[in-house]
C-alpha positions as CSV (number, residue, x, y, z in Angstrom):
1,M,58.5,52.1,51.7
2,T,58.6,51.8,47.9
3,W,61.5,51.5,45.4
4,P,62.1,50.6,41.8
5,D,63.2,47.0,42.3
6,G,65.3,46.8,39.1
7,Y,64.4,43.2,38.4
8,E,64.7,42.3,34.7
9,C,64.3,39.0,32.9
10,R,67.0,38.3,30.3
11,S,65.7,39.2,26.9
12,E,66.2,35.6,25.6
13,E,64.0,34.1,28.3
14,P,60.5,33.0,27.2
15,G,57.8,35.4,28.5
16,A,60.4,38.1,29.4
17,A,58.7,40.8,27.3
18,R,55.3,40.2,28.7
19,F,56.5,40.1,32.3
20,A,58.3,43.4,31.8
21,G,55.0,44.9,30.7
22,Y,53.4,44.6,34.1
23,R,54.1,48.2,35.1
24,E,52.6,48.0,38.5
25,N,54.9,45.2,39.4
26,R,58.0,47.2,38.8
27,I,57.7,49.0,42.2
28,A,58.7,46.9,45.2
29,R,56.7,47.6,48.4
30,A,57.3,47.0,52.0
31,A,55.8,48.2,55.3
32,L,58.1,48.7,58.3
33,F,57.5,48.7,62.0
34,E,60.8,50.1,63.5
35,H,61.7,51.1,67.0
36,R,63.4,54.4,67.4
37,S,66.2,53.3,69.6
38,G,68.7,50.5,69.5
39,D,69.6,47.9,66.8
40,R,66.7,45.6,67.4
41,P,66.4,42.3,65.5
42,W,64.3,42.3,62.4
43,V,61.6,39.8,61.3
44,V,60.7,40.0,57.6
45,C,57.2,38.6,57.0
46,I,56.2,37.2,53.6
47,H,52.6,36.7,52.9
48,G,50.7,33.9,51.2
49,F,48.9,33.7,47.8
50,G,46.2,36.3,47.3
51,M,47.4,38.4,50.2
52,G,49.6,41.5,49.9
53,S,47.2,44.0,51.6
54,P,48.5,45.6,54.8
55,A,45.1,45.3,56.4
56,V,45.3,41.5,56.0
57,D,49.0,40.9,56.3
58,L,49.5,42.8,59.5
59,R,46.7,41.0,61.3
60,T,47.8,37.6,60.0
61,F,51.3,38.0,61.3
62,R,50.3,39.8,64.5
63,A,52.3,42.9,63.7
64,L,51.7,44.8,66.9
65,H,52.4,41.7,69.0
66,L,55.8,41.2,67.3
67,H,56.6,44.9,67.5
68,R,55.3,46.0,70.8
69,E,55.3,42.9,73.0
70,L,58.4,41.1,71.6
71,G,60.3,44.3,70.9
72,L,61.1,43.4,67.3
73,N,61.5,45.5,64.2
74,V,59.1,44.0,61.6
75,A,59.0,44.3,57.8
76,F,56.2,43.2,55.5
77,M,57.1,42.5,51.9
78,T,54.5,42.6,49.1
79,L,55.1,39.8,46.7
80,P,55.3,40.4,42.9
81,L,51.9,40.4,41.1
82,H,50.1,40.7,44.5
83,G,48.3,43.6,46.2
84,R,49.0,46.9,44.6
85,R,51.6,45.2,42.3
86,K,48.9,43.3,40.4
87,P,48.4,44.3,36.7
88,A,45.7,46.8,36.2
89,G,42.2,45.2,36.2
90,A,43.5,41.9,37.5
91,R,41.2,40.4,40.2
92,L,43.5,37.6,41.4
93,A,47.1,37.5,42.2
94,G,49.2,36.8,39.2
95,M,51.5,34.0,40.5
96,P,51.7,31.2,40.9
97,G,49.0,30.3,38.4
98,A,48.3,28.5,35.2
99,D,50.9,30.5,33.3
100,M,54.1,28.8,34.3
101,L,56.4,31.5,32.8
102,D,54.8,34.3,34.9
103,S,55.1,32.0,37.9
104,L,58.8,31.4,37.2
105,H,59.6,35.0,36.7
106,G,57.4,36.1,39.6
107,M,59.1,33.7,42.1
108,A,62.5,34.8,40.9
109,Q,61.6,38.4,41.3
110,A,60.2,37.7,44.8
111,V,63.6,36.4,45.9
112,W,65.3,39.4,44.3
113,D,63.0,41.8,46.1
114,V,63.4,40.1,49.5
115,R,67.1,40.1,49.2
116,Q,67.0,43.8,48.3
117,L,65.0,44.4,51.4
118,L,67.5,42.4,53.5
119,G,70.4,44.4,52.1
120,H,68.6,47.6,53.0
121,L,67.9,46.4,56.6
122,R,71.5,45.4,57.1
123,E,72.6,48.9,56.1
124,R,70.3,50.3,58.8
125,G,71.8,48.3,61.7
126,G,73.7,45.2,62.7
127,G,70.9,43.3,64.4
128,P,70.0,39.7,63.4
129,I,67.3,39.1,60.7
130,A,64.8,36.3,60.6
131,V,62.5,35.6,57.6
132,M,59.0,34.2,58.3
133,G,56.7,33.1,55.5
134,F,53.2,31.7,55.2
135,S,52.2,29.3,52.4
136,L,53.6,30.8,49.2
137,G,55.6,33.1,51.4
138,G,57.1,29.9,52.9
139,C,58.4,28.9,49.5
140,V,60.0,32.3,49.0
141,T,61.4,32.1,52.5
142,A,62.9,28.7,51.7
143,L,64.4,30.0,48.5
144,V,65.9,33.0,50.3
145,A,67.3,30.8,53.0
146,S,69.0,28.7,50.3
147,L,70.7,31.8,48.7
148,D,71.3,34.3,51.5
149,D,72.8,34.1,55.0
150,I,69.8,35.0,57.1
151,D,69.9,34.3,60.9
152,A,66.7,32.3,61.2
153,A,63.8,31.0,59.1
154,L,60.2,30.3,60.1
155,L,58.0,28.5,57.6
156,L,54.2,28.3,58.2
157,A,52.3,25.8,56.1
158,P,55.0,26.2,53.4
159,A,54.1,25.4,49.8
160,V,57.6,24.5,48.5
161,D,56.8,22.1,45.6
162,L,54.7,24.1,43.2
163,G,54.5,21.2,40.7
164,T,53.0,18.9,43.2
165,L,50.7,21.7,44.3
166,M,49.3,21.7,40.8
167,V,48.7,18.0,40.9
168,D,46.8,18.3,44.2
169,A,44.7,21.2,42.8
170,A,43.9,19.3,39.6
171,D,42.6,16.4,41.8
172,R,40.4,18.7,43.8
173,F,39.0,20.6,40.8
174,P,38.7,18.1,37.8
175,G,37.7,19.7,34.6
176,S,38.6,23.2,35.6
177,A,41.2,25.5,34.1
178,I,43.6,24.5,36.8
179,A,43.5,20.9,35.8
180,V,46.2,19.8,33.4
181,S,47.5,16.5,32.0
182,S,50.2,14.6,33.8
183,D,52.6,15.4,30.9
184,G,51.7,19.1,31.3
185,I,52.4,18.9,35.0
186,E,55.8,17.3,34.3
187,R,56.7,20.1,31.9
188,A,55.5,22.7,34.4
189,S,57.6,21.2,37.1
190,A,60.6,21.3,34.8
191,V,60.0,25.0,34.1
192,L,59.8,25.7,37.9
193,H,63.0,23.8,38.8
194,P,65.1,27.1,39.2
195,V,62.7,28.2,41.9
196,A,62.3,24.9,43.7
197,P,63.6,25.0,47.3
198,L,63.8,21.2,47.4
199,R,66.5,21.3,44.6
200,L,68.6,23.8,46.5
201,T,70.7,23.4,49.7
202,G,69.4,25.4,52.7
203,R,72.0,27.7,54.3
204,V,70.2,28.0,57.7
205,P,71.3,25.4,60.3
206,P,68.5,23.1,61.5
207,E,68.7,24.6,64.9
208,R,67.8,28.0,63.5
209,A,64.8,26.9,61.5
210,M,61.2,26.1,62.4
211,I,58.4,24.6,60.3
212,A,54.7,24.5,61.2
213,A,52.2,22.2,59.4
214,A,48.5,21.5,59.7
215,T,47.2,17.9,59.7
216,L,44.1,18.8,57.6
217,D,45.9,21.1,55.1
218,R,44.4,20.2,51.7
219,F,46.1,23.1,49.9
220,A,49.7,22.5,50.9
221,R,49.6,18.8,51.9
222,P,52.2,18.3,54.6
223,S,53.5,15.0,53.1
224,T,54.6,16.7,49.9
225,Q,55.3,20.2,51.2
226,A,56.2,20.8,54.9
227,V,57.5,17.3,55.6
228,A,59.4,17.2,52.4
229,L,61.2,20.4,53.3
230,W,61.7,19.1,56.9
231,R,63.6,16.1,55.5
232,H,65.5,18.2,53.0
233,W,66.6,20.6,55.7
234,N,67.9,17.9,58.0
235,E,64.9,17.8,60.3
236,P,64.6,21.1,62.0
237,E,61.9,21.7,64.6
238,L,58.5,20.6,63.1
239,H,55.4,21.9,64.9
240,W,52.0,20.2,64.1
241,T,48.6,21.7,64.7
242,H,45.2,20.0,64.0
243,G,43.4,22.0,61.4
244,G,43.5,23.4,57.9
245,H,45.7,25.6,55.8
246,V,44.4,29.1,56.3
247,G,43.7,28.7,60.0
248,L,47.2,27.6,60.9
249,V,48.6,31.0,61.6
250,M,45.6,32.0,63.7
251,G,45.9,29.1,66.1
252,R,47.2,29.9,69.6
253,R,49.5,26.8,69.6
254,V,51.2,27.9,66.4
255,Q,51.4,31.5,67.6
256,G,53.0,30.2,70.8
257,A,55.4,28.1,68.8
258,I,56.4,31.2,66.7
259,D,57.1,33.2,69.8
260,G,59.1,30.4,71.4
261,A,61.2,29.9,68.3
262,L,61.9,33.6,68.0
263,D,63.0,33.6,71.6
264,R,65.2,30.5,71.2
265,F,66.8,32.0,68.1
266,G,67.9,34.9,70.2
267,L,65.7,37.5,68.5
268,V,63.6,38.5,71.5
269,T,66.4,40.3,73.3
270,A,64.6,43.5,74.2
271,R,61.1,44.3,75.3
272,S,59.5,47.6,74.4
């Protein structure tokens, strides 16, 4: 499904005019897997950085397994400046990146879009709704869970502190365009405060949340990302797997933990 998302920056905000010029980004996009009968629970899946293609997202989140074997309705949101929402000619996703203003507006729009989708799903039926995000999608999930009354949240290798993420990237790629001064990182972190989950209060009870982290994750280091959110959210279930960032969602242990969490949260109530 597609719809004009209606998101607008206030005219006085820095970067507002440029962000409004990304025409492809004005259309919100989601793919839905919906059962024909009954008010089944929904799981809204939010992809990571550089994703946003159904061919990749559906496999990453095991769409058919969630839909057919667990009996869930499943929705896949395309984040702003990703997939078919990237500006014409852009090779990489537009946020987060070196331009902090586009990152700020893009993250705010992501929350706006997901909440629009949640509102639409609630109008279609009264079943519970969980939001599950991977990496950057974990950050969006944490923001939504701090502003909306969702029924459950699952965060897979979440990248919830974008300022620290920049520091880690600068350490790994010294001298590149991604590397900035410590003063620049402090200013960037200040710009991103409004979209920082660690500065908001989560509305999901700890018993309705699950976080998964990878021991060898060099992109979203657990100590500054997953574990920081775990502490901030009053220590919900934290599942560890031995491996790196990208492979986390493909591991059978994490996949089993996801299925178990969905079951405990009361979403797996009907089998197809």
